N, C-alpha and C positions, 0 to 999 in steps of 0.2 A: 335055394337061391337066397343069398344074403340081401340082395337089393330089393327083393320082392316086397318085404314089409314097408320099406321106404317108398316104393312105387305106389303101393296101395294107399299109404298115408297121403301122398301127393294127390292121388285121384280123389280121395275123400275131401280134401280141401277144395278141389274143383267142384265136387258135388254140392258142397255147402254154398259155393258162389252161385251155382245154377239155381239152387233152391231159393236163395236170397233174391235172385232175379225174377223168380216166379215161374221158372221153367221146370217145375216138378215133374211134369209128364215126360219131358225129354230126359231128365235125370233118371227116373225110374226105368225108362226104356233102355238106357245105356247100362244101368246096373244089371238088369235082367239079361241083357245080351252080352254081359262081360263074363268071360270064363274065369270062374273062381277055383281053379284047380292048383 
C-alpha cells in the first residue's frame, strides 16, 4: 500500500501531540492495540 507510510507518519504526528499533552498512557495503549501489519 502506497498510502500506508503516509498514514503511519500522520499517526506518529498525532502520537507526539498526545505525548506533549501528557497522555502517554493513552498513546502507548493505542500503539500496542494498533495493527502493525
